C-alpha positions as CSV (number, residue, x, y, z in Angstrom):
1,M,16.3,66.2,-30.8
2,Y,17.5,63.1,-32.7
3,S,21.0,64.5,-32.9
4,I,21.0,64.9,-29.1
5,L,19.9,61.3,-28.7
6,L,22.8,60.2,-31.0
7,S,25.2,62.4,-29.1
8,A,24.1,60.9,-25.8
9,G,24.9,57.3,-27.0
10,W,23.1,54.1,-26.3
11,P,22.7,54.6,-22.5
12,I,20.0,57.2,-23.3
13,W,17.6,54.6,-24.8
14,P,16.7,53.0,-21.4
15,L,16.0,56.5,-20.1
16,L,13.9,57.3,-23.1
17,I,11.8,54.1,-22.6
18,I,11.1,54.7,-18.9
19,S,10.3,58.4,-19.6
20,I,7.6,57.2,-22.0
21,I,6.3,54.7,-19.5
22,G,6.3,57.3,-16.8
23,L,4.4,59.8,-18.9
24,A,1.8,57.2,-19.8
25,I,1.3,56.4,-16.1
26,I,1.0,60.1,-15.2
27,L,-1.7,60.7,-17.8
28,E,-3.6,57.6,-17.0
29,R,-3.6,58.1,-13.3
30,A,-4.5,61.8,-13.6
31,W,-7.5,60.9,-15.7
32,Y,-8.5,57.9,-13.5
33,L,-8.3,59.7,-10.2
34,R,-10.5,62.7,-11.2
35,Q,-13.3,63.1,-8.7
36,I,-15.9,63.0,-11.5
37,H,-14.6,59.6,-12.6
38,I,-14.5,58.1,-9.2
39,F,-17.9,59.6,-8.2
40,P,-19.8,60.1,-11.5
41,K,-22.6,62.6,-11.5
42,D,-25.8,61.4,-9.8
43,S,-24.1,58.1,-8.8
44,L,-24.1,58.9,-5.0
45,E,-27.8,59.9,-5.3
46,S,-28.6,56.6,-6.9
47,V,-26.9,54.7,-4.0
48,F,-28.8,56.6,-1.4
49,E,-32.1,56.1,-3.2
50,A,-31.4,52.4,-3.1
51,A,-30.5,52.6,0.5
52,N,-33.7,54.4,1.3
53,A,-35.7,51.8,-0.6
54,I,-34.0,49.0,1.4
55,S,-34.6,50.8,4.7
56,Q,-38.2,51.2,3.9
57,Q,-38.3,47.4,3.1
58,K,-39.1,48.0,-0.6
59,P,-38.1,45.3,-3.0
60,I,-34.8,45.8,-4.8
61,S,-33.4,43.3,-7.3
62,D,-29.9,41.9,-7.5
63,A,-29.7,43.4,-11.0
64,E,-30.2,46.9,-9.5
65,I,-27.5,46.4,-7.0
66,T,-25.2,45.1,-9.7
67,A,-25.9,48.2,-11.7
68,I,-25.0,50.4,-8.7
69,S,-21.7,48.4,-8.3
70,Q,-20.8,49.3,-11.9
71,L,-21.7,53.0,-11.7
72,A,-18.2,54.0,-10.5
73,P,-14.8,52.4,-9.9
74,V,-15.6,52.4,-6.2
75,G,-19.2,51.2,-6.7
76,S,-18.3,47.7,-5.6
77,L,-18.1,49.0,-2.0
78,F,-21.6,50.5,-2.1
79,G,-23.0,47.4,-3.9
80,C,-21.4,45.2,-1.2
81,L,-23.2,47.0,1.6
82,L,-26.5,47.0,-0.2
83,R,-26.2,43.4,-1.0
84,E,-25.4,42.4,2.6
85,K,-28.3,44.4,3.9
86,V,-30.7,42.8,1.4
87,A,-29.4,39.4,2.5
88,A,-30.2,40.4,6.1
89,S,-26.5,40.0,7.1
90,S,-25.5,41.2,10.5
91,A,-23.6,44.5,10.9
92,Q,-20.4,42.6,11.8
93,A,-20.7,40.3,8.7
94,A,-21.4,43.3,6.5
95,L,-18.4,45.1,7.9
96,E,-16.1,42.2,7.2
97,E,-17.3,41.9,3.6
98,L,-16.9,45.7,3.2
99,Q,-13.3,45.6,4.5
100,A,-12.4,42.8,2.1
101,S,-14.0,44.7,-0.8
102,A,-12.2,47.9,0.2
103,Q,-8.8,46.3,-0.1
104,T,-9.5,45.6,-3.8
105,T,-10.8,49.1,-4.3
106,W,-7.8,50.8,-2.7
107,L,-5.5,48.7,-5.0
108,K,-7.4,50.2,-8.0
109,L,-6.7,53.7,-6.7
110,D,-3.0,52.9,-6.1
111,R,-2.4,51.1,-9.4
112,Y,0.9,52.0,-11.2
113,L,1.9,54.5,-8.5
114,G,4.6,52.1,-7.3
115,A,5.9,51.9,-10.8
116,L,6.0,55.7,-11.1
117,A,7.9,55.9,-7.8
118,T,10.4,53.3,-9.1
119,I,10.9,55.4,-12.3
120,A,11.7,58.5,-10.2
121,T,14.2,56.5,-8.2
122,V,15.8,54.6,-11.1
123,A,16.1,57.5,-13.6
124,P,19.0,59.3,-11.8
125,L,20.8,55.9,-11.5
126,L,20.5,55.2,-15.2
127,G,21.8,58.8,-15.8
128,L,24.7,58.0,-13.6
129,F,25.3,54.8,-15.5
130,G,25.4,56.8,-18.7
131,T,27.9,59.2,-17.1
132,V,30.1,56.2,-16.2
133,V,29.9,54.9,-19.7
134,G,30.9,58.3,-21.1
135,M,33.9,58.5,-18.7
136,I,35.0,55.0,-19.8
137,E,34.9,56.0,-23.4
138,I,37.1,59.1,-22.6
139,F,39.7,57.2,-20.6
140,G,39.5,54.1,-22.7
141,S,40.4,55.9,-25.9
142,Q,43.6,54.7,-27.6
143,G,45.3,58.1,-27.0
144,A,44.5,58.1,-23.3
145,I,45.9,54.6,-22.9
146,N,49.1,55.5,-24.6
147,G,49.5,58.7,-22.6
148,G,48.8,60.9,-25.7
149,A,46.3,63.6,-26.2
150,G,43.7,61.3,-27.7
151,S,41.2,61.9,-30.4
152,P,39.3,65.2,-29.8
153,Q,36.2,63.7,-31.5
154,Q,36.3,60.7,-29.1
155,L,36.9,62.9,-26.1
156,A,34.0,65.1,-27.1
157,H,31.7,62.1,-27.7
158,G,32.6,60.7,-24.3
159,I,31.9,64.0,-22.6
160,S,28.6,64.4,-24.4
161,V,27.5,60.9,-23.4
162,A,28.4,61.7,-19.7
163,L,26.6,65.1,-19.6
164,Y,23.6,64.2,-21.7
165,N,22.8,61.1,-19.7
166,T,23.1,62.9,-16.3
167,A,20.8,65.7,-17.6
168,F,18.3,63.3,-19.0
169,G,18.2,61.2,-15.8
170,L,17.5,64.3,-13.7
171,L,15.0,65.6,-16.2
172,I,13.0,62.4,-15.9
173,A,13.4,61.9,-12.2
174,I,12.3,65.4,-11.0
175,P,8.9,65.5,-12.8
176,A,8.3,61.8,-12.0
177,L,8.8,62.4,-8.3
178,A,6.6,65.6,-8.3
179,A,3.9,63.7,-10.3
180,W,4.1,60.7,-7.9
181,R,3.6,63.0,-4.9
182,G,0.7,64.8,-6.5
183,L,-1.0,61.6,-7.7
184,R,-0.4,60.0,-4.3
185,A,-2.2,62.9,-2.6
186,M,-5.1,62.5,-5.1
187,A,-5.4,58.8,-4.4
188,N,-5.4,59.4,-0.7
189,Q,-8.1,62.1,-1.1
190,R,-10.3,59.8,-3.2
191,Q,-9.9,57.1,-0.6
192,H,-10.8,59.5,2.2
193,E,-13.9,60.6,0.3
194,C,-14.9,57.0,-0.4
195,E,-14.5,56.0,3.2
196,E,-16.6,58.9,4.4
197,F,-19.4,58.2,2.0
198,T,-19.3,54.5,2.9
199,R,-19.4,55.4,6.5
200,Q,-22.6,57.4,5.9
201,L,-24.1,54.6,3.9
202,F,-23.3,52.1,6.6
203,K,-24.8,54.4,9.2
204,K,-28.0,54.6,7.2
205,L,-28.3,50.9,6.7
206,Y,-27.1,49.8,10.1
207,S,-28.0,52.8,12.2
208,H,-27.6,51.0,15.5
209,H,-24.1,49.7,14.6
210,A,-22.5,52.7,12.8
211,S,-19.9,53.0,15.5
212,S,-18.4,49.7,14.3
213,L,-17.3,51.4,11.0
214,D,-16.1,54.6,12.8
215,G,-13.7,52.5,14.9
216,K,-12.3,50.3,12.2
């Protein structure tokens, strides 16, 4: 492998760097977007138990609501609704706070996906750049300038730089693009699940105003 990197020349190093970054993003997002991580076991039951207590006008402390907010990455949404209900906020005020909190939550789900999409776009361009560098080495050799046959070793090196960089660029871009599409679908699915559960929670806490959340 090291001999291949040497044959590919210095343009391969930026490709190697972004491939490592891309792999790290893929592994991190695949772990983060698991359903069991976004909605840990028994977390939703805890939220509904708190909502039942509030609906029955039982006392619930701010510490309990804070604990619910920290149960899951999207717990801040549920904590927001519970806190607004405890504070006797109107349905419209609660909805506005919920929408503001949701923006932050969706950013957590989408984190690094833009960088992964950029890697999938840039990798073929860096591969093309390496190809151009290899062609320059071929045609810029002393033999080529003087109209001679040129050095076979230099010609071979230039060709290897061109081909290896093209191959590496595609080898990085194709999996990165496929991973981005898959992770994008996972993020959208987690967001949809979160919106549905939040809608149910809003409906329970503000039963006479649930249509407000359905039409947002």
